[in-house]
N, C-alpha and C positions, 0 to 999 in steps of 0.2 A: 414681694419676694420675687427673685429671678425665676424665670421660666426654664432656663437651660444654661448650660455652660458651667464655668467654675463658680461654685457656691461659697467657697471659703472666702469670707469677707476681706480678710487681710490680703490674700493673694489677688483677688479680683481688683481691689483698690490699687495695689501695687502695679498690676498690669496696666490699669487705666492711666497711670502716671508716666509710663514709659514713652520715649520718643524715638525718632529715627536715629539709628546707630547706637542706641543704648545697648549695653551688654547685660544679659541674664545668664547666670551660672546655675545650671541644673545639676545637682550633685547627689552622689550616693551618701550614705550616712557616715562614711569615713573621711570625706574630703574636708580639709581644714577650712574653717570659716574665717575669712579675712577680717581684720579689724575695720570698723567704720562702714561696712557694707550692710545695708538693710537685709535682714534674713526673714524668710517665711519658712518656719520649720514644720514640715508636714509629717516627719518621721514619728511613727507610733511604736513599732517593734521592727526587728530585722525583717525586711521584705515587704513592709506595709507602710505607705503605698510603694508600689514598684516604680522604678524609673520610667518604664514604658508607659505606664498609666498616666503619670504626671506629664510626660512629654506629649502624649496625645491630647491631653486636656489643654495644654499650653498652645499646641499647634492649631487647636480649634478656635483660639481667641487672639493669637499673636501672629503678626506678620514677621517672618524670619527671613532675612536676606543672606545669612551666612551661618554655618555651623562649624565650630572649632572643637576638636577633641584631641585626646592624648594619643600619641603614636601607639602606645601599648594597647589601646582599644581595638586596633586592627585584628588582633588574635583573640580578643575577649568577646563574650556574648554582646556586650554593649556596642561593639563595632558593627555587628549585624543589625542591631536595633536601629542604629543611626542610619546605616546604609539603606534600610527599608523605607526611610522617611525623607532622606535628603539625596539629591542627585550629586551634589558635590560637598565634600567635607574637607576642611583644612586640618591637617594633623601637625601637632607640635609635641614637644616632650611633655611628660606629666608635670615636671618641675615648671616649665614655661606656663602650662595651664594654671597651675597653682598661683604663679606670679600674676597672670592675667586676671585671675579672679578678684584681685585687689581693686581693679578698675570697674568692677561690675556695679550696676545700678541696683541689682537685685540678686540675691543668693537664695535659691530654693533647695532646701534639704529634704530628700526623700528618705524612705526607710530601706532603700536598695542596699543590699550587702554583697553585690557582685563587683569584683574589682574593675576599676577604670570606667564605671558607669557615671561619667561626668561629661557635660557638654556646655560650651559657651555659645549662646545664641545671640546673634546680632540682630537687633530689631530693624525691620524694613518699614516701608510705607505701603498702603493699600491702593495707591494710585500711581 
């Protein structure tokens, strides 16, 4: 049994298979899931688990070189959540973010029910 970190076996395994420049889409429960992209669905009920909780768990295990979010997140609570964790965030339209999600190696659905709580995380390397 793992001592710490992400305990969800499906999510832990998916993270272990990611490589440099792979895209992970962390999404609220309303973001459309693109066809053909592997999904780890963590949503239980609205608000559980929260976007911030899953993001913090991911950042504890994943090297992220870039964060991309929707322009609309600037004025939404999710914008502040991301700004607290990333020095730089690239903003694109929500429609572009939905299009970008089709190229993700992993789509993680949270129970978050706050508008625009979505982020594309580009994997980096630890060296």
